[in-house]
C-alpha positions as CSV (number, residue, x, y, z in Angstrom):
1,X,2.7,9.3,-23.6
2,X,6.3,8.5,-23.2
3,X,7.4,4.9,-24.0
4,X,10.2,4.6,-21.4
5,X,8.1,4.5,-18.2
6,X,9.7,1.5,-16.6
7,X,13.0,2.2,-14.9
8,X,16.2,0.9,-16.3
9,X,17.6,-2.3,-14.7
10,X,20.3,-0.3,-12.8
11,X,17.6,1.7,-11.1
12,X,15.8,-1.3,-9.6
13,X,18.1,-2.2,-6.7
14,X,15.7,-2.5,-3.8
15,X,18.5,-2.0,-1.3
16,X,19.8,1.1,-3.1
17,X,17.0,3.1,-4.6
18,X,17.6,6.1,-6.9
19,X,18.5,9.4,-5.3
20,X,15.4,11.2,-4.1
21,X,14.5,14.6,-5.7
22,X,15.2,17.9,-3.9
23,X,13.5,17.9,-0.6
24,X,13.6,14.1,0.0
25,X,17.4,13.6,0.4
26,X,18.6,10.7,2.4
27,X,19.4,11.5,6.0
28,X,22.9,12.7,6.7
29,X,24.9,14.0,9.7
30,X,25.0,17.7,10.3
31,X,27.7,19.3,12.6
32,X,26.9,21.5,15.6
33,X,29.2,24.1,17.0
34,X,30.4,21.7,19.8
35,X,31.5,19.2,17.1
36,X,28.7,16.7,17.8
37,X,26.6,15.3,15.0
38,X,22.8,15.7,14.9
39,X,20.2,14.0,12.7
40,X,18.1,16.4,10.5
41,X,14.4,16.0,11.5
42,X,12.1,14.6,8.8
43,X,8.6,13.2,8.3
44,X,7.6,11.3,5.2
45,X,5.3,8.5,3.9
46,X,7.4,5.7,2.5
47,X,6.8,2.3,0.8
48,X,8.1,-0.9,2.4
49,X,11.2,-0.7,0.1
50,X,11.9,2.9,1.1
51,X,11.4,2.2,4.8
52,X,13.8,-0.7,4.8
53,X,16.5,1.3,2.9
54,X,15.9,4.4,5.1
55,X,16.2,2.3,8.3
56,X,19.7,1.1,7.2
57,X,20.7,4.7,6.2
58,X,19.5,6.1,9.5
59,X,21.3,3.5,11.5
60,X,24.5,4.3,9.5
61,X,23.9,8.0,10.3
62,X,24.1,7.1,14.0
63,X,20.4,7.3,14.8
64,X,18.5,5.1,17.3
65,X,16.2,3.4,14.8
66,X,12.9,2.0,16.2
67,X,10.9,-0.2,13.7
68,X,7.4,-1.2,14.6
69,X,5.6,-3.6,12.4
70,X,2.4,-5.6,12.9
71,X,0.4,-2.7,14.2
72,X,-3.0,-4.3,14.9
73,X,-6.1,-4.1,17.0
74,X,-4.1,-4.8,20.2
75,X,-2.3,-1.4,19.8
76,X,-5.5,0.6,19.1
77,X,-5.6,3.6,21.4
78,X,-2.1,3.0,22.8
79,X,0.2,3.7,19.7
80,X,2.0,6.4,21.6
81,X,2.8,4.0,24.5
82,X,4.0,1.3,22.1
83,X,6.4,3.8,20.4
84,X,7.6,4.9,23.8
85,X,8.2,1.3,24.9
86,X,10.1,0.6,21.7
87,X,12.3,3.7,22.1
88,X,13.1,2.8,25.7
89,X,13.9,-0.8,24.7
90,X,16.3,0.5,22.0
91,X,18.0,2.9,24.4
92,X,18.4,0.2,27.0
93,X,20.0,-2.0,24.3
94,X,22.6,0.8,23.7
95,X,23.4,1.0,27.4
96,X,21.5,4.3,28.0
97,X,20.4,5.2,31.5
98,X,16.8,4.8,32.6
99,X,14.1,7.3,32.0
100,X,14.1,10.5,34.0
101,X,11.1,11.9,35.9
102,X,8.4,13.4,33.7
103,X,4.8,14.3,34.3
104,X,2.3,11.7,33.4
105,X,1.1,12.3,29.8
106,X,3.8,14.9,29.2
107,X,5.0,13.8,25.7
108,X,7.2,16.8,25.2
109,X,9.2,16.2,28.4
110,X,9.4,12.4,27.7
111,X,10.8,13.0,24.2
112,X,13.3,15.5,25.4
113,X,14.5,13.0,28.0
114,X,14.8,10.3,25.4
115,X,16.8,12.5,23.1
116,X,19.1,13.6,25.9
117,X,19.8,10.0,26.8
118,X,20.3,9.1,23.2
119,X,22.9,11.8,22.9
120,X,24.7,10.6,26.0
121,X,25.3,7.2,24.3
122,X,26.6,8.9,21.1
123,X,23.4,8.7,19.0
124,X,22.6,11.5,16.5
125,X,18.8,11.3,17.1
126,X,15.8,9.0,17.1
127,X,14.2,7.5,14.0
128,X,10.7,5.9,14.2
129,X,9.7,3.7,11.3
130,X,6.1,2.5,11.4
131,X,4.5,-0.3,9.3
132,X,0.9,-0.2,8.1
133,X,-1.5,1.0,10.7
134,X,-4.8,0.3,8.9
135,X,-5.4,-2.9,10.9
136,X,-5.4,-0.8,14.1
137,X,-8.3,1.4,12.9
138,X,-11.5,1.4,14.9
139,X,-14.7,-0.2,13.6
140,X,-15.6,3.1,12.0
141,X,-12.5,2.9,9.9
142,X,-10.4,5.6,11.5
143,X,-7.4,5.5,13.9
144,X,-8.3,6.2,17.5
145,X,-8.0,9.9,18.5
146,X,-5.2,9.0,21.0
147,X,-3.2,7.4,18.2
148,X,-3.7,10.4,15.9
149,X,-2.6,12.7,18.7
150,X,0.6,10.7,19.2
151,X,1.4,10.7,15.4
152,X,0.6,14.5,15.2
153,X,3.0,15.2,18.1
154,X,5.8,13.2,16.5
155,X,5.3,14.7,13.1
156,X,5.5,18.2,14.6
157,X,8.6,17.3,16.6
158,X,10.5,16.4,13.4
159,X,10.5,20.1,12.5
160,X,12.2,21.1,15.7
161,X,14.3,18.2,17.0
162,X,16.5,15.4,15.6
163,X,13.5,13.1,15.1
164,X,12.7,11.2,12.0
165,X,9.2,9.7,11.5
166,X,8.5,7.4,8.5
167,X,4.9,6.2,8.0
168,X,3.9,3.5,5.5
169,X,2.8,5.1,2.3
170,X,-0.4,3.0,2.2
171,X,-1.6,4.9,5.3
172,X,-1.9,8.2,3.4
173,X,-5.5,7.3,2.9
174,X,-6.1,5.9,6.4
175,X,-8.6,8.0,8.2
176,X,-7.8,9.8,11.4
177,X,-8.9,12.6,13.8
178,X,-7.6,16.2,13.9
179,X,-7.5,18.8,16.6
180,X,-10.5,18.9,18.9
181,X,-12.8,21.9,18.5
182,X,-15.4,23.3,20.8
183,X,-19.0,22.1,20.8
184,X,-20.1,25.6,20.1
185,X,-18.4,25.4,16.7
186,X,-19.7,21.9,16.0
187,X,-23.3,22.7,17.0
188,X,-23.4,26.3,15.8
189,X,-27.1,26.8,15.1
190,X,-28.7,30.2,15.9
191,X,-31.9,29.7,18.0
192,X,-35.0,30.5,16.1
193,X,-33.3,30.5,12.7
194,X,-33.2,26.8,12.1
195,X,-35.1,27.0,8.8
196,X,-33.1,29.9,7.5
197,X,-29.9,28.2,8.5
198,X,-30.8,25.1,6.7
199,X,-31.8,27.0,3.6
200,X,-28.6,29.0,3.7
201,X,-26.5,25.8,4.1
202,X,-28.2,24.2,1.1
203,X,-27.7,27.3,-1.0
204,X,-24.1,27.5,0.1
205,X,-23.5,23.8,-0.7
206,X,-25.0,24.3,-4.2
207,X,-22.9,27.3,-4.8
208,X,-19.7,25.6,-3.6
209,X,-20.4,22.5,-5.7
210,X,-20.9,24.6,-8.8
211,X,-17.8,26.7,-8.1
212,X,-15.8,23.5,-7.4
213,X,-16.9,22.0,-10.7
214,X,-16.0,25.1,-12.6
215,X,-12.6,25.4,-10.8
216,X,-11.9,21.8,-11.6
217,X,-12.6,22.4,-15.3
218,X,-10.3,25.5,-15.4
219,X,-7.5,23.6,-13.6
220,X,-7.8,20.7,-16.0
221,X,-7.7,22.9,-19.0
222,X,-4.7,24.8,-17.7
223,X,-2.8,21.6,-17.0
224,X,-1.9,21.2,-20.6
225,X,-3.2,17.7,-20.9
226,X,-6.4,17.2,-22.9
227,X,-7.5,14.7,-20.2
228,X,-9.6,17.4,-18.5
229,X,-10.6,19.6,-21.4
230,X,-14.2,20.5,-21.2
231,X,-14.7,19.2,-17.7
232,X,-16.9,22.1,-16.9
233,X,-19.4,21.0,-19.6
234,X,-19.6,17.5,-18.2
235,X,-20.0,18.5,-14.5
236,X,-23.5,18.2,-13.2
237,X,-25.0,21.2,-11.5
238,X,-27.3,19.3,-9.1
239,X,-26.4,16.8,-6.5
240,X,-22.7,17.4,-6.7
241,X,-22.3,17.3,-3.0
242,X,-23.7,13.7,-2.8
243,X,-21.3,12.6,-5.5
244,X,-18.3,13.6,-3.5
245,X,-18.7,10.7,-1.1
246,X,-15.6,8.6,-0.9
247,X,-15.8,5.2,-2.7
248,X,-13.5,2.3,-2.7
249,X,-11.4,2.5,-5.8
250,X,-9.2,-0.6,-5.4
251,X,-11.9,-3.0,-6.5
252,X,-14.8,-2.9,-8.8
253,X,-16.3,0.4,-7.9
254,X,-19.3,1.9,-9.7
255,X,-18.2,5.2,-11.2
256,X,-20.3,8.3,-11.3
257,X,-19.5,11.5,-13.3
258,X,-18.0,13.2,-10.3
259,X,-15.5,10.4,-9.5
260,X,-11.9,11.6,-9.4
261,X,-11.1,9.9,-12.7
262,X,-9.9,13.2,-14.1
263,X,-7.1,13.4,-11.6
264,X,-6.1,9.8,-12.3
265,X,-6.1,10.6,-16.0
266,X,-3.9,13.7,-15.5
267,X,-1.4,11.8,-13.3
268,X,-1.0,9.1,-15.9
269,X,-0.7,11.6,-18.7
270,X,2.0,13.5,-16.7
271,X,4.2,10.4,-16.2
272,X,7.1,11.0,-18.5
273,X,10.5,9.3,-18.8
274,X,11.9,6.4,-16.7
275,X,10.3,6.3,-13.2
276,X,11.9,5.2,-9.9
277,X,10.6,1.9,-8.8
278,X,8.7,3.3,-5.8
279,X,7.2,6.1,-7.9
280,X,6.1,3.6,-10.6
281,X,4.4,1.4,-8.0
282,X,2.7,4.4,-6.5
283,X,1.4,5.5,-9.9
284,X,0.1,2.0,-10.5
285,X,-1.7,1.9,-7.1
286,X,-3.0,5.4,-6.9
287,X,-3.9,6.2,-10.6
288,X,-3.7,3.3,-13.0
289,X,-5.7,0.6,-11.2
290,X,-8.4,3.0,-10.0
291,X,-8.8,4.3,-13.6
292,X,-8.8,0.8,-15.0
293,X,-11.5,-0.3,-12.7
294,X,-13.5,2.9,-13.4
295,X,-13.4,2.1,-17.1
296,X,-14.3,-1.5,-16.4
297,X,-17.3,-0.3,-14.3
298,X,-18.7,1.9,-17.1
299,X,-16.6,5.0,-17.5
300,X,-16.5,5.7,-21.2
301,X,-14.5,8.9,-21.7
302,X,-12.0,9.0,-24.6
303,X,-9.5,11.0,-22.6
304,X,-9.5,8.5,-19.7
305,X,-9.2,5.6,-22.1
306,X,-6.4,7.3,-24.0
307,X,-4.3,7.9,-20.8
308,X,-5.0,4.3,-19.6
309,X,-4.1,2.7,-22.9
310,X,-1.0,4.8,-23.4
311,X,0.3,4.0,-19.9
312,X,-0.4,0.3,-20.4
313,X,1.3,0.1,-23.8
314,X,4.4,2.0,-22.5
315,X,4.6,-0.2,-19.4
316,X,4.3,-3.4,-21.4
317,X,7.0,-2.3,-23.9
318,X,9.4,-1.1,-21.2
319,X,9.0,-4.2,-19.0
320,X,9.4,-6.6,-21.9
321,X,12.6,-4.9,-22.8
322,X,13.9,-4.7,-19.2
323,X,12.9,-8.2,-18.1
324,X,15.8,-10.1,-19.7
325,X,18.3,-8.1,-17.7
326,X,16.9,-9.4,-14.4
327,X,18.7,-12.7,-15.0
328,X,22.1,-11.0,-14.8
329,X,21.6,-8.6,-12.0
330,X,20.3,-8.4,-8.4
331,X,19.0,-4.9,-9.2
332,X,15.4,-5.8,-9.8
333,X,12.1,-5.4,-8.0
334,X,10.7,-7.9,-5.6
335,X,9.4,-10.8,-7.6
336,X,7.1,-13.8,-7.1
337,X,10.2,-16.0,-7.3
338,X,11.4,-14.3,-4.1
339,X,8.4,-15.3,-1.9
340,X,10.3,-17.8,0.2
341,X,13.0,-15.3,1.2
342,X,10.5,-12.5,1.7
343,X,8.2,-14.7,3.9
344,X,11.2,-15.9,5.9
345,X,12.4,-12.4,6.6
346,X,8.9,-11.3,7.6
347,X,8.5,-14.3,9.9
348,X,11.7,-13.5,11.7
349,X,10.8,-9.8,12.0
350,X,7.5,-10.7,13.8
351,X,8.9,-13.6,15.9
352,X,6.7,-16.2,14.1
353,X,7.4,-19.9,15.1
354,X,6.5,-21.2,11.6
355,X,5.6,-20.0,8.1
356,X,2.9,-21.2,5.8
357,X,3.0,-20.1,2.1
358,X,-0.4,-19.7,0.3
359,X,-0.5,-19.0,-3.4
360,X,-3.8,-17.6,-4.7
361,X,-3.9,-18.2,-8.4
362,X,-4.5,-15.0,-10.5
363,X,-4.9,-12.7,-7.4
364,X,-3.9,-9.4,-8.9
365,X,-3.1,-6.4,-6.8
366,X,-6.5,-4.8,-6.4
367,X,-8.1,-8.1,-5.7
368,X,-5.6,-8.8,-3.0
369,X,-6.7,-5.5,-1.3
370,X,-10.3,-6.7,-1.3
371,X,-9.4,-10.1,0.0
372,X,-7.2,-8.6,2.8
373,X,-10.1,-6.3,3.9
374,X,-12.6,-9.1,4.1
375,X,-10.1,-11.4,5.9
376,X,-9.7,-8.7,8.6
377,X,-13.4,-8.6,9.1
378,X,-13.7,-12.4,9.3
379,X,-10.7,-13.2,11.5
380,X,-10.8,-10.2,13.8
381,X,-8.4,-10.5,16.7
382,X,-7.6,-14.1,15.8
383,X,-5.0,-12.9,13.2
384,X,-3.1,-9.6,12.6
385,X,-2.3,-8.2,9.2
386,X,1.4,-7.4,9.5
387,X,2.6,-6.6,6.0
388,X,1.3,-5.8,2.5
389,X,3.4,-5.5,-0.6
390,X,3.6,-5.6,-4.4
391,X,5.3,-8.4,-6.2
392,X,6.3,-8.6,-9.9
393,X,5.6,-11.6,-12.0
394,X,8.0,-13.1,-14.5
395,X,7.1,-13.2,-18.2
396,X,5.0,-14.7,-19.5
397,X,2.5,-14.1,-16.7
398,X,1.1,-17.6,-16.4
399,X,0.7,-19.9,-13.4
400,X,3.1,-22.5,-14.9
401,X,5.8,-19.9,-15.4
402,X,5.5,-18.5,-11.9
403,X,5.7,-22.0,-10.3
404,X,8.8,-22.7,-12.3
405,X,10.5,-19.5,-11.0
406,X,9.5,-20.4,-7.4
407,X,10.9,-23.8,-7.9
408,X,14.2,-22.9,-9.6
409,X,14.7,-19.3,-8.5
410,X,16.9,-17.0,-10.6
411,X,18.0,-19.9,-12.7
412,X,14.5,-20.0,-14.2
413,X,15.1,-16.5,-15.6
414,X,18.5,-17.5,-17.1
415,X,17.5,-20.8,-18.6
416,X,13.7,-21.2,-18.9
417,X,12.7,-24.8,-19.2
418,X,9.6,-26.9,-19.2
419,X,8.3,-28.2,-15.9
420,X,6.0,-31.1,-15.1
421,X,4.0,-29.1,-12.6
422,X,0.2,-29.3,-13.2
423,X,-1.1,-25.8,-13.8
424,X,-4.7,-26.8,-14.3
425,X,-6.7,-25.6,-11.2
426,X,-9.4,-27.8,-9.8
427,X,-12.9,-26.9,-10.8
428,X,-16.3,-26.8,-9.1
429,X,-16.4,-27.1,-5.3
430,X,-12.8,-28.2,-5.0
431,X,-11.6,-24.8,-6.1
432,X,-12.9,-23.3,-2.7
433,X,-10.4,-25.4,-0.7
434,X,-6.7,-24.9,-0.2
435,X,-4.6,-27.8,-1.5
436,X,-1.0,-28.8,-0.9
437,X,1.5,-28.5,-3.7
438,X,5.2,-29.4,-3.9
439,X,7.2,-26.8,-5.9
440,X,10.8,-27.9,-6.4
441,X,12.3,-28.9,-3.0
442,X,9.7,-26.9,-1.0
443,X,6.0,-27.1,-0.3
444,X,3.4,-24.5,-0.5
445,X,-0.4,-24.3,-0.5
446,X,-2.5,-23.2,-3.4
447,X,-6.0,-21.8,-3.8
448,X,-7.7,-21.8,-7.2
449,X,-11.0,-20.1,-6.4
450,X,-10.1,-16.8,-8.2
451,X,-9.0,-18.6,-11.4
452,X,-12.1,-20.7,-11.4
453,X,-14.4,-17.7,-10.8
454,X,-12.7,-15.8,-13.6
455,X,-13.5,-18.6,-16.0
456,X,-17.1,-18.9,-14.8
457,X,-17.7,-15.2,-15.0
458,X,-16.7,-14.8,-18.6
459,X,-18.2,-11.5,-19.8
460,X,-18.9,-10.2,-16.3
461,X,-15.5,-10.4,-14.6
462,X,-15.5,-6.8,-13.4
463,X,-18.9,-7.2,-11.6
464,X,-17.8,-10.5,-10.1
465,X,-14.6,-9.2,-8.4
466,X,-16.3,-8.4,-5.0
467,X,-17.9,-11.8,-4.8
468,X,-14.7,-13.5,-5.9
469,X,-12.8,-11.7,-3.1
470,X,-15.4,-12.8,-0.6
471,X,-15.1,-16.4,-1.7
472,X,-11.3,-16.2,-1.5
473,X,-11.4,-14.6,1.9
474,X,-13.7,-17.3,3.2
475,X,-11.4,-20.1,2.0
476,X,-8.3,-18.4,3.4
477,X,-9.9,-17.7,6.8
478,X,-11.0,-21.3,7.0
479,X,-7.4,-22.4,6.3
480,X,-5.9,-19.8,8.7
481,X,-8.0,-21.1,11.6
482,X,-6.4,-24.6,11.3
483,X,-2.9,-23.2,11.9
484,X,-1.2,-23.2,15.3
485,X,-0.7,-19.8,17.0
486,X,2.3,-17.7,16.0
487,X,2.2,-19.0,12.5
488,X,2.9,-16.5,9.7
489,X,0.6,-17.1,6.8
490,X,2.1,-15.4,3.7
491,X,-0.6,-15.0,1.0
492,X,0.4,-14.0,-2.5
493,X,-0.8,-13.9,-6.1
494,X,1.3,-15.5,-8.8
495,X,0.1,-13.3,-11.7
496,X,-2.8,-11.0,-12.5
497,X,-5.2,-10.6,-15.4
498,X,-6.5,-7.8,-17.6
499,X,-10.2,-7.3,-18.5
500,X,-11.2,-6.4,-22.1
501,X,-14.1,-4.2,-23.0
502,X,-16.3,-7.3,-23.3
503,X,-15.6,-8.1,-19.6
504,X,-13.5,-11.1,-20.4
505,X,-10.2,-11.8,-18.4
506,X,-6.9,-12.4,-20.2
507,X,-3.6,-13.7,-18.8
508,X,0.0,-14.1,-20.0
509,X,0.7,-10.5,-21.1
510,X,2.9,-7.7,-19.9
511,X,0.3,-5.2,-18.9
512,X,0.6,-3.6,-15.4
513,X,-2.4,-5.5,-14.0
514,X,-1.0,-8.8,-15.2
515,X,2.5,-8.2,-13.9
516,X,2.0,-6.5,-10.5
517,X,0.3,-8.7,-7.9
518,X,-0.5,-8.3,-4.3
519,X,0.9,-10.1,-1.2
520,X,0.2,-9.8,2.5
521,X,1.2,-11.6,5.7
522,X,-1.1,-12.6,8.6
523,X,0.2,-13.6,12.0
524,X,-2.2,-16.2,13.2
525,X,-3.4,-16.5,16.8
526,X,-4.3,-14.1,19.6
527,X,-0.8,-12.6,19.6
528,X,0.5,-9.0,19.9
């Protein structure tokens, strides 16, 4: 495992990320024969950082940039209409003429008309930047078929027209619907051969499962990393189909032998050299934390542990070395000390009338995902999840240190000093209630239920994560319902924690799960 996995300080400018590899170049102007500029079409998943930077680049390239955030239940089934309305509003702001005549539901003609009018006002194309869409999913957990059709149409259009579509990277795992197929294909059962068909299907499933296990073993061995050596010997021959069911991997999932831990192991083992900030955060979210939780839930494979421990040690070493430079440059990741500026920007973006800051002590990233999911179920249409992000904690990763950085800002990194803030969370029943806290010249609210639950769980922290998330969501929902409509509730963790093999939580270190914490914003009230 390479030591230098954390990017150098000069690579951490959130406004000017490192150049993308071949195939992901920033948008530029191309020249047509008539001398006019045209925007190259492009579709990509992008993090919040990448979307913000790309929006600025696309605007500089002359595109009509349409940004849609706060995609919630109110947009379910009408995402295409919402995008059309946003494009029309942007064109009107540029002085473009009104929409031409097009057949109802004719997306192709409508987009052609919008591109024509955009060209008439000197634009190079149309760029559509979408925030997280998970909140707009139907109760079954998938986006509505109409919304999937709209996204599929726009993604196809990027290959043929000057259209750019950027979708939040967290929606890569959001479920959706594909092209419709005939009922004959769905219900293909030969009459009078039901028993034979069932037997054949079972036999085929068993054969496929065995072949898949062997193929996975061969692929892992050929990858060159010992992470998957011998996978074929480990793979069970019976019941493989049932083990492929998707499980939640952000929290404390129970890991079976057919979980995709081998892929996570390979991805961590393949991480070499300094990583761009977005790539590093993606590796943390998609590979490191799922593997860490798998190990905490009982996975005991030396290859997985080796990849996890190597990545963790390399991250801690690199971050400890890079951290002092943050005091002398603005080229750093978004940190806990930036929460007031981030929340203010988010509130303006969504037209909130007021902002409420809520610090959840020790809410690391994966726990924030569990809390956000449970909050969505509890609040329903009374609040919309508008944004989710990762924040980085200052070293050492303790509550006292984070409160100091929030109070003093960047000066706390240049000249650390003692503070008289009480870092001891309340215990027993009081930890389930939000309390008010003055931090420097500003006020925020604090919830200590996670910290209290970690201490009470002692050797069973991993198993206690789902219940801890439920208790935190209950307290936050209770607090959110006391807020007036159009209030942006910005919920964030101050630092994370690691879990040792005995199931005990530890804080204050530089491991990825202690440094990277979750944050999300809720727009309270029946608002759109």
